[in-house]
C-alpha positions in Angstrom: 77.8 36.8 115.8 74.9 38.1 113.6 73.1 39.5 116.6 75.6 42.3 117.5 75.7 43.2 113.8 72.0 43.6 113.8 72.0 45.7 116.9 74.7 48.0 115.4 72.5 48.3 112.3 69.4 49.2 114.3 71.4 51.8 116.3 72.8 53.3 113.2 69.3 53.5 111.6 67.9 55.1 114.7 70.7 57.6 114.8 70.1 58.5 111.2 66.4 58.8 111.8 67.0 61.1 114.8 69.3 63.3 112.8 66.7 63.5 110.1 64.0 64.5 112.5 66.2 67.2 114.0 66.9 68.5 110.4 63.2 68.6 109.6 62.5 70.3 112.9 65.1 73.0 112.2 63.7 73.5 108.7 60.2 73.9 110.2 61.5 76.5 112.6 63.2 78.5 109.8 60.0 78.3 107.7 57.9 79.5 110.6 60.2 82.4 111.3 60.3 83.3 107.6 56.5 83.2 107.5 56.2 85.5 110.6 58.6 88.0 109.0 56.9 87.7 105.7 53.5 88.4 107.2 55.0 91.4 109.1 56.5 92.8 105.9 53.3 92.4 103.9 51.2 94.1 106.6 53.5 97.0 107.1 54.8 97.8 103.7 52.7 100.6 102.1 51.0 99.6 98.9 51.5 95.8 99.0 48.2 95.0 100.8 45.1 97.3 100.7 44.6 98.8 104.2 41.8 97.1 106.0 42.3 98.5 109.5 44.1 101.9 109.1 42.7 104.5 106.8 46.2 105.8 106.1 48.6 103.0 104.7 51.5 104.7 106.5 50.1 104.2 109.9 50.8 100.4 110.0 54.5 100.9 109.8 54.4 103.7 112.3 52.7 101.5 114.9 54.3 98.1 114.1 57.6 99.1 112.4 59.1 97.3 109.4 61.2 94.2 109.5 63.8 95.4 107.0 64.2 98.6 108.9 64.5 96.7 112.2 67.2 94.4 110.7 68.9 97.4 109.2 69.0 99.1 112.6 70.6 96.0 114.2 73.2 95.9 111.4 74.1 99.5 112.0 74.4 98.8 115.8 76.8 95.9 115.4 78.7 97.2 112.4 79.2 100.6 114.0 79.9 99.2 117.4 77.4 101.3 119.2 75.6 98.4 120.7 78.5 96.6 122.4 78.8 98.8 125.4 75.0 98.7 126.1 74.7 95.0 125.3 77.7 94.3 127.6 76.1 96.2 130.5 72.8 94.3 130.1 74.6 90.9 129.8 76.7 91.6 132.9 73.5 92.6 134.9 71.7 89.5 133.6 74.5 87.0 134.3 75.1 88.4 137.8 71.4 88.3 138.7 71.1 84.8 137.2 74.2 83.4 139.0 73.5 85.1 142.4 69.7 84.4 142.4 70.3 80.8 141.4 73.0 80.3 144.1 70.7 81.8 146.8 67.7 79.9 145.7 69.7 76.6 145.7 71.2 77.1 149.1 68.1 78.4 150.9 65.9 75.8 149.1 68.2 72.9 150.3 68.4 74.4 153.9 64.6 74.8 154.4 63.8 71.5 152.7 66.1 69.7 155.1 65.2 71.7 158.2 61.5 71.3 159.0 61.6 73.7 161.9 63.3 76.5 159.9 60.9 75.8 157.0 57.8 76.1 159.3 59.1 79.4 160.6 60.1 80.9 157.3 57.1 79.6 155.3 54.7 82.6 155.8 57.4 85.1 155.1 58.6 83.3 151.9 55.0 83.1 150.6 54.4 86.8 151.5 57.6 87.9 149.6 56.7 85.8 146.6 53.2 87.2 146.5 54.5 90.7 146.4 54.4 92.3 142.9 58.2 92.7 142.6 58.1 95.2 139.7 57.2 97.9 142.3 60.6 97.2 143.9 62.6 98.4 140.9 62.2 102.1 141.7 62.9 101.5 145.4 66.1 99.6 144.6 67.0 102.6 142.3 66.7 104.9 145.3 68.6 102.5 147.6 71.4 101.5 145.3 71.5 104.2 142.7 71.1 104.0 138.9 74.2 101.8 138.3 74.4 98.1 137.8 73.7 97.2 141.5 70.1 98.2 141.5 69.4 96.1 138.3 71.2 93.1 139.6 69.3 93.2 143.0 66.0 93.5 141.1 66.9 90.6 138.9 67.9 88.5 141.9 64.4 89.0 143.3 62.9 87.6 140.1 65.3 84.6 139.8 65.5 83.6 143.4 61.9 82.4 144.0 61.8 80.3 140.8 64.9 78.4 141.8 64.0 78.3 145.5 60.6 76.6 145.0 61.9 74.1 142.5 64.8 73.1 144.7 62.5 72.9 147.7 60.1 70.7 145.8 62.8 68.6 144.3 64.2 67.7 147.7 60.8 67.0 149.1 60.1 64.6 146.2 62.9 62.3 147.1 61.5 58.7 147.5 61.2 57.6 151.1 62.2 54.1 150.0 65.5 55.4 148.5 66.2 57.4 151.8 65.5 54.3 153.9 67.7 52.1 151.8 70.6 54.6 151.9 70.3 54.9 155.7 70.3 51.1 156.1 73.5 51.0 154.1 75.0 53.5 156.6 74.9 56.7 154.5 75.8 59.8 156.5 74.0 63.1 156.3 76.7 64.4 153.9 76.4 61.4 151.7 72.6 61.6 151.6 73.0 65.2 150.6 75.5 64.4 147.9 74.2 61.2 146.4 70.4 61.4 147.1 69.1 65.0 147.7 71.3 66.9 145.2 70.7 64.5 142.2 66.9 64.6 143.0 67.0 68.4 143.1 69.3 68.9 140.0 66.6 68.1 137.4 64.2 70.5 139.1 66.9 73.2 139.2 67.6 73.0 135.5 63.9 73.0 134.7 63.7 76.3 136.6 66.9 77.8 135.0 65.3 78.0 131.6 62.7 80.3 133.1 65.1 82.1 135.3 67.4 83.2 132.5 64.5 85.0 130.9 63.5 86.6 134.2 67.1 87.8 134.7 66.9 89.6 131.4 63.5 91.1 132.4 65.0 92.4 135.6 68.0 94.0 133.9 65.9 95.6 131.1 63.1 96.8 133.4 65.7 98.4 135.7 67.4 100.1 132.8 64.1 101.2 131.5 63.2 103.0 134.7 66.5 104.7 135.1 70.0 104.3 133.6 72.4 105.8 131.1 73.6 102.5 129.6 72.1 99.2 128.5 69.7 97.9 125.9 66.7 98.8 128.1 68.1 102.4 128.0 68.2 102.3 124.2 64.6 101.0 124.1 63.4 103.7 126.5 65.1 106.5 124.4 63.6 105.1 121.2 60.1 105.1 122.8 60.5 108.7 123.8 60.8 109.7 120.1 58.3 107.1 118.8 61.0 105.2 117.0 59.2 101.8 116.8 61.9 100.2 114.6 64.6 100.8 117.2 62.3 99.4 119.9 61.7 96.2 118.0 65.5 96.0 117.2 66.3 96.2 120.9 63.6 93.5 121.7 65.0 91.3 118.9 68.6 91.6 120.1 67.5 90.8 123.7 65.5 87.8 122.5 68.4 86.4 120.5 70.9 86.6 123.4 68.3 85.1 125.8 68.0 82.2 123.4 71.8 81.8 123.3 72.0 81.8 127.1 69.1 79.2 127.2 71.0 77.1 124.7 74.1 77.2 127.0 72.0 76.1 130.0 70.6 73.2 127.9 74.1 72.0 126.9 75.2 72.1 130.6 72.1 70.3 131.6 72.7 67.5 129.0 76.3 67.1 130.3 75.4 67.0 134.0 72.2 64.9 133.7 73.6 62.1 131.5 71.9 59.6 133.8 68.5 60.9 133.0 66.8 58.9 130.1 65.8 60.8 127.0 62.2 61.0 125.8 62.9 58.5 123.0 64.5 56.0 125.4 61.5 56.4 127.7 59.1 55.6 124.9 61.0 52.5 124.0 60.7 51.3 127.6 
C-alpha cells in the first residue's frame, strides 16, 4: 500500500513543479515584453536620453513612433468602435484563406502521397508553382477577382496551401513500412489504412504546419488589403503610411500580431486535444 501513495506524491510534486515552471516562464515573457517597451519608450521620448544617432531629438519618434501613442491609438480604435469593421474583414479573410488552404493542402497532399503515378506527373508543376514568388500574384488576383474579399482570400490560399501540402505529403511518406506491413497482415483495408495509419501519421505534421500557416494567412489578407481595398487593418496601415503616421502603422501591426497569437493559441489547444496520444517533451525525457 505505501507504493501507490508514494507514486501519487511524486505525481503531485511533478505537477506542482510543472505549474511553477509555467508561472516563471510567463513572468519572464512579461518582463521581456516590458523591457522591449521600456527601451522603445526611452529611445523615442525626447529629452530622456541624449540623441546619439539623430541630430534632432524629435526625429526618433517620427521614424519609430512612441509606445504610449501607439497604445493610445489602439484604445481609441476599440473604445470608439472604429476598428471592429476593419478587423472583422481582415479576420474573415484570414480564416477563410486558412481553412480553404488547409483543406486543399490536406486533400491534395494525401492524394499525391498515396498515388505514385499522379505524384510523378504533378511533381514538376507543384515545384514550379511553389518556386513562384507569390507576392506578385496579389495585383493579378485584384484584377481577376476585384478589390473585395475574394482576391485577398485567394491570395492567402496560395500562401497557406503549399505549407500544408508539403507537410502532409511528407507525413504520409514517413509512415513506417513495418507498421504498414503489420496492418496489411492483419487484413486492414485501404480505408482502414487511411484512417488508422496514414492520417495519424500526417496529423502531427499538419499541426506543425498550421502554426506557420495562420501567420501566412494574415500576411495574405493584409498584403491584399494594402495593395487595394476600402476596408481592413491593412487598409488602415496603408492610409497611415500615406500621411507618415508611424504610430498608427505600429498600432495596426500590434493589433494584427495580438490576434495572430490568439489564433495560434487556439490551434495549439486543438492540437493538444486531438494529439493526446503523442508524448509530451517531459515524458520523453523521462523515458
